[in-house]
C-alpha positions in Angstrom: 4.4 24.7 -38.6 2.0 21.7 -38.9 0.9 22.8 -42.1 4.4 22.7 -43.5 5.2 20.5 -46.4 8.4 18.4 -47.0 9.7 16.4 -49.6 12.6 14.0 -49.6 14.4 13.0 -52.9 15.8 9.4 -52.1 14.4 6.4 -50.8 17.6 5.1 -49.4 17.9 4.4 -45.6 19.3 8.2 -45.1 16.1 9.6 -47.0 13.6 7.7 -45.3 15.5 8.4 -42.1 15.3 11.8 -42.9 11.3 11.7 -43.4 10.8 9.8 -40.1 12.8 12.2 -38.1 10.3 15.6 -39.5 7.3 13.6 -38.5 8.7 12.7 -35.2 10.0 16.3 -34.6 6.8 18.2 -36.0 3.7 16.0 -36.0 1.5 17.1 -38.6 4.1 17.7 -40.8 3.3 16.5 -44.7 6.5 14.7 -45.7 6.7 12.7 -49.1 9.8 10.8 -50.0 10.0 10.1 -54.0 12.3 7.4 -55.0 12.6 7.0 -58.6 13.0 2.8 -58.3 9.9 0.6 -57.6 11.4 -0.3 -54.0 13.3 1.5 -51.3 17.0 0.7 -50.4 17.5 -0.2 -53.5 21.1 0.9 -54.4 23.8 1.2 -51.5 21.5 0.8 -48.7 20.6 -2.6 -50.1 23.6 -3.5 -51.3 26.4 -2.7 -48.4 28.0 -5.3 -46.0 25.5 -4.6 -43.0 28.2 -3.3 -40.7 27.5 -1.1 -37.8 30.7 0.7 -37.4 32.2 1.8 -34.4 34.1 5.1 -35.0 37.3 3.4 -35.8 38.5 5.1 -38.7 37.3 8.8 -38.7 39.0 12.3 -38.1 38.3 13.3 -34.4 36.2 16.2 -34.7 34.4 15.3 -37.8 31.0 15.4 -38.5 31.7 11.6 -39.3 33.3 11.1 -36.3 30.3 12.7 -34.1 27.4 11.2 -35.9 28.8 7.9 -36.2 28.6 7.6 -32.6 25.5 9.0 -32.0 24.2 6.7 -34.7 25.1 3.3 -33.8 23.3 3.9 -30.3 20.1 5.1 -32.0 20.6 2.5 -34.6 20.8 0.0 -31.9 17.8 1.1 -29.9 15.6 1.3 -33.2 16.6 -2.4 -34.0 15.7 -3.7 -30.5 12.6 -1.8 -30.6 11.6 -3.5 -34.3 13.0 -6.9 -33.7 15.4 -6.3 -36.5 18.8 -8.5 -36.5 21.4 -6.4 -34.6 24.6 -8.8 -33.7 27.7 -7.0 -31.8 29.7 -9.7 -33.1 32.9 -7.3 -33.0 36.0 -6.9 -35.2 39.4 -7.3 -35.6 41.7 -4.6 -37.8 44.8 -6.7 -37.8 48.3 -5.4 -38.7 50.4 -8.4 -40.4 53.6 -6.8 -41.7 56.3 -4.7 -39.8 55.9 -1.7 -42.0 51.9 -1.5 -41.3 52.8 -0.5 -37.5 53.2 3.1 -37.8 49.6 3.3 -39.4 48.4 1.0 -36.9 49.3 2.9 -34.0 48.0 6.1 -35.7 44.7 4.1 -36.2 44.5 3.2 -32.4 45.1 7.0 -31.4 42.3 8.1 -33.8 40.1 5.1 -32.6 40.9 6.1 -28.9 39.9 9.8 -29.6 36.7 9.0 -30.9 35.9 6.9 -27.6 35.4 3.7 -29.7 33.7 1.4 -26.8 35.4 -1.5 -25.4 38.8 -1.1 -27.7 41.5 -3.5 -26.9 45.2 -3.7 -28.6 46.1 -7.0 -28.7 49.3 -8.8 -29.4 50.1 -11.5 -31.8 49.5 -14.2 -29.3 46.2 -12.7 -28.2 44.8 -12.3 -31.7 43.5 -16.1 -31.4 41.4 -15.8 -28.4 38.9 -13.4 -30.3 39.4 -14.9 -34.0 41.3 -18.2 -33.5 42.0 -18.6 -37.0 43.3 -15.0 -37.7 46.8 -14.4 -37.7 49.1 -10.9 -37.3 51.5 -8.8 -35.5 48.9 -7.3 -33.4 45.3 -6.0 -33.6 42.5 -3.9 -32.7 39.6 -5.3 -31.1 36.3 -3.3 -31.0 33.5 -5.8 -29.6 31.0 -3.3 -30.4 31.4 -3.4 -33.8 27.8 -4.7 -35.3 26.0 -6.5 -38.1 22.4 -5.5 -39.5 20.1 -5.6 -42.1 19.4 -2.0 -43.3 17.0 -2.8 -46.0 14.9 -4.2 -43.2 15.6 -1.1 -41.1 14.8 1.4 -44.1 11.2 -0.5 -44.0 10.7 -0.3 -40.7 11.7 3.7 -41.0 9.0 3.8 -43.7 6.3 2.3 -41.8 6.9 4.8 -39.2 6.2 7.7 -41.9 3.5 5.9 -43.2 1.7 5.5 -39.6 2.1 9.4 -39.2 0.4 10.3 -42.1 3.4 10.7 -44.3 3.8 9.5 -47.8 6.2 7.5 -50.1 6.0 7.7 -53.9 8.1 4.7 -55.8 9.0 5.1 -59.6 8.9 8.8 -58.8 12.4 10.3 -61.0 13.0 13.5 -59.7 13.8 15.6 -63.2 13.4 19.5 -61.9 13.7 21.3 -58.5 13.2 25.2 -58.4 12.2 27.8 -56.6 9.1 30.2 -56.6 8.2 32.6 -54.3 7.8 30.7 -51.1 7.7 27.5 -52.6 9.8 24.6 -53.8 8.6 22.9 -56.8 9.9 19.5 -57.6 9.1 18.0 -61.0 8.6 14.2 -61.4 8.8 12.7 -64.5 5.7 11.8 -66.6 3.6 14.4 -64.0 2.1 17.2 -65.6 2.0 19.4 -62.6 4.7 19.5 -60.2 4.3 18.9 -56.7 4.8 21.8 -54.1 7.0 21.8 -50.9 8.1 24.5 -48.2 11.3 22.6 -48.0 12.9 20.0 -49.9 16.0 17.4 -49.0 17.9 15.5 -51.4 19.5 12.4 -50.1 19.7 11.2 -53.7 23.0 8.8 -53.1 24.7 7.6 -56.4 22.8 10.4 -57.9 23.6 13.2 -55.5 25.5 15.4 -57.5 23.0 15.2 -60.4 20.0 16.1 -58.4 21.8 18.5 -56.4 22.7 20.1 -59.6 19.0 20.6 -60.3 19.0 23.2 -57.5 22.3 25.2 -57.7 23.5 24.2 -61.0 27.0 22.9 -59.1 27.8 19.7 -59.4 30.9 19.7 -57.1 31.4 17.2 -55.7 31.2 14.6 -58.3 30.1 11.2 -57.7 32.4 8.6 -59.2 31.0 4.9 -58.8 33.5 2.0 -57.7 32.0 -1.2 -57.8 32.9 -3.2 -54.8 32.7 -7.1 -55.6 32.3 -10.3 -52.6 33.1 -13.9 -52.5 31.1 -15.9 -50.4 32.9 -18.1 -48.1 31.7 -22.1 -48.6 29.5 -23.7 -45.6 32.6 -25.7 -44.6 34.5 -22.5 -43.6 32.0 -20.1 -43.0 32.6 -20.8 -39.0 36.0 -19.9 -39.0 35.7 -16.3 -38.7 33.5 -15.5 -35.4 32.8 -11.7 -36.5 34.9 -9.5 -38.7 38.7 -9.1 -39.6 40.0 -5.9 -41.3 43.2 -5.2 -42.4 45.0 -1.5 -41.5 43.6 0.8 -44.1 45.5 3.2 -46.0 44.7 6.6 -45.1 45.2 8.2 -48.4 42.6 5.9 -49.8 38.6 5.7 -48.9 38.7 2.0 -49.0 39.0 -0.3 -46.0 40.6 -2.7 -47.6 39.3 -6.5 -48.6 38.0 -8.2 -45.0 35.8 -10.7 -44.0 32.5 -10.0 -43.0 30.1 -12.0 -41.0 26.2 -11.3 -42.3 23.2 -11.6 -39.8 21.9 -14.4 -42.1 25.1 -16.6 -40.7 27.1 -16.5 -44.0 30.8 -15.1 -44.3 32.1 -12.8 -47.1 35.0 -11.5 -48.1 35.5 -8.1 -50.0 34.7 -5.7 -51.1 37.3 -4.7 -53.7 36.8 -1.3 -55.4 36.8 -0.7 -59.2 35.6 1.9 -61.3 32.2 1.3 -62.3 31.1 1.9 -65.9 27.6 2.5 -64.5 26.5 4.3 -61.7 23.9 1.7 -60.7 25.9 -1.3 -62.1 26.5 -4.3 -60.4 27.6 -6.6 -62.9 31.1 -5.9 -64.8 29.1 -6.1 -68.3 26.9 -3.1 -67.0 27.5 -0.3 -69.3 26.3 3.2 -69.4 28.0 5.8 -72.0 26.3 8.8 -70.1 27.8 7.5 -66.6 31.1 7.1 -68.4 30.9 10.8 -70.3 30.4 12.2 -66.7 33.3 10.2 -65.3 35.7 11.5 -68.0 34.5 14.8 -68.1 35.0 16.0 -64.5 38.7 16.9 -64.4 38.8 15.6 -60.5 38.8 11.8 -61.9 42.1 12.7 -64.2 43.9 13.8 -61.1 42.7 11.2 -59.0 43.6 8.6 -61.7 46.9 9.9 -61.9 47.6 9.7 -58.0 46.0 6.2 -57.5 46.8 4.5 -60.9 48.9 1.7 -59.4 46.2 0.9 -56.7 43.4 1.2 -59.5 45.6 -1.8 -61.4 45.8 -3.9 -58.4 41.9 -3.5 -57.9 41.0 -4.7 -61.5 43.5 -7.6 -60.9 41.6 -8.7 -58.1 38.1 -8.4 -59.8 39.8 -10.7 -62.5 40.9 -13.5 -60.3 39.6 -14.6 -57.5 43.3 -16.1 -56.8 44.5 -12.3 -57.0 41.5 -11.3 -54.5 42.1 -14.2 -52.1 46.1 -13.4 -51.7 45.6 -10.5 -49.8 42.6 -12.1 -47.6 44.3 -15.0 -47.1 47.3 -13.0 -45.3 44.8 -12.7 -42.3 42.9 -15.9 -42.4 44.8 -18.2 -43.9 42.5 -21.6 -43.5 40.4 -19.7 -46.0 41.5 -20.1 -49.5 40.8 -19.8 -53.1 38.9 -23.2 -52.9 36.7 -21.7 -50.4 35.1 -18.9 -51.9 32.6 -18.5 -55.1 31.6 -15.4 -56.4 28.9 -13.1 -54.6 27.1 -9.7 -54.8 28.1 -6.4 -55.4 27.5 -2.9 -54.8 28.5 0.3 -55.9 30.1 3.1 -53.7 29.4 7.0 -54.5 32.7 8.4 -53.9 32.5 12.3 -54.0 35.7 14.0 -55.5 36.2 17.6 -55.8 37.3 19.2 -58.9 40.9 18.9 -57.7 40.8 15.4 -57.2 40.3 15.4 -54.0 38.5 12.6 -52.1 35.6 14.0 -50.0 36.1 12.6 -46.7 33.5 14.0 -44.5 29.8 14.2 -44.7 29.2 17.1 -47.1 25.6 18.7 -46.9 24.6 22.1 -48.3 22.0 24.6 -48.0 20.1 26.9 -50.6 17.0 28.6 -50.1 14.6 25.9 -49.1 16.4 23.1 -50.4 19.1 20.9 -48.3 21.2 18.8 -50.2 23.2 15.4 -48.4 26.1 15.8 -51.1 28.3 13.3 -49.7 27.1 10.6 -47.0 29.5 7.3 -47.7 30.3 5.0 -45.1 29.2 5.3 -42.0 26.4 6.6 -43.8 24.5 3.6 -43.0 25.3 3.5 -39.1 25.0 7.0 -39.1 21.6 7.6 -40.5 19.6 8.2 -37.6 22.0 10.7 -36.4 22.7 12.3 -40.0 18.5 12.3 -40.0 18.6 14.6 -36.7 21.4 16.8 -37.8 19.6 17.5 -41.2 16.0 18.1 -39.9 17.7 20.4 -37.4 18.6 22.5 -40.5 15.7 22.3 -42.3 12.9 22.6 -39.5 15.2 24.5 -36.5 
C-alpha cells in the first residue's frame, strides 16, 4: 500500500481534506492534489458564508445527516488544533407567519431526529433573550451552530498533506481521465505526458459533472450554477445580531432563504439569494460564459426545474436587482436593520446538482468506477462535513 499513488482532482476544502485523509490513513502513499486555479479554495470554499451547520435541515438517516454530525466535531477539533477561528455563536430559525408553523414543527422533528446538540424551541417572548432585535412567533435555537474560516482550514489541511510528502499542483486543469490496465491516466492541460495513479478521486465542485464525465461519459446529475449575493450591514448596526437569524426554509427548494450571518472577522452579512448564474464561476452579474449557458439550456432537467419554480426564480431576480426588495424579506426577522443599513458585498456560486427529470439532488452523491471515485454532489453542508466526507471517500478508495 505504501507505494500506491492517489490523485485528487479539486483544490477546495473537500479535495484537500480527502488528500489529507489518504496520507493519515496510509502513511507513505503518494498523493497529489490537482487544482486548475492558481490558489486553493478559489471557488465554493472561498465564497461561502463560513457557517458550520449543526444538522437541522437534513433528512434523518441520509448521508448528509450522518456526515454533518461527525464532520462538525472533527472540524471543531481541527480548528482548535491549528488555532483557526471557530465561534459557536448560535443560530435562530424563526417563524414569522402562522402559515409557516406547519413547516416549523416538521423542521423541529427533523432537527431532534438528527440529534442537534442543545436544540431549544422558543416562544415569541423568548426570542429576544437570544437575539434582542429579532422578532417572530417562534424559533428554534441551535447554540452549537458556528462560524469559521474555511479557506484557512483548507490551507492548514494542505500543510499537512505537504508535510506528509504529498503534493499540490496549482494551475493544473484536468482534461482527460482514462483507465489503462491497472493504472488511471490523468491528462493535465499543457503536459505532454499523463500522470499515472492507482486511484483517482474527483472532487471538482462547480465542475464536478464535467470532470466526472471524463471518467464514464455520464453527466448526470448536471451542475447548474446559482449565484448567491450578500449585503454587508454597516458598522453602526452590525452588532444588532449576535449570531445568525434564519427563516423557516421551504422543503421544496434547496436554498435556505435570505438570512443574517455573522462572520469571524466581526462583520454581519445578509444573504444569500439564489439567482441562476450565467457563468459557473461568475461572481458578478456581468460574468457570462456562452459555453456554460449552452450547458444549462441543453440539460432537460433545467427546463423541468424552471417550469416548477419559475415564480421563485422571478422573486430572486427582483431581489438581486433591488436592495429594497432584498431587504423586504430580511427585515421581517430583524426590523431594526433596513435598506439604508446595508451595502452590496461579495457573492458565491453554488453547484446545484439536477437530475435529468428535473429533480434537485439533495443528498451527497458519490460514485465509483474502476479506480476512480467521483464526488458528484456535495452541497451545503459539504464544508461542515468535509473531514467526515473525506473519511467516507477514503474508505471506498483504500478499504
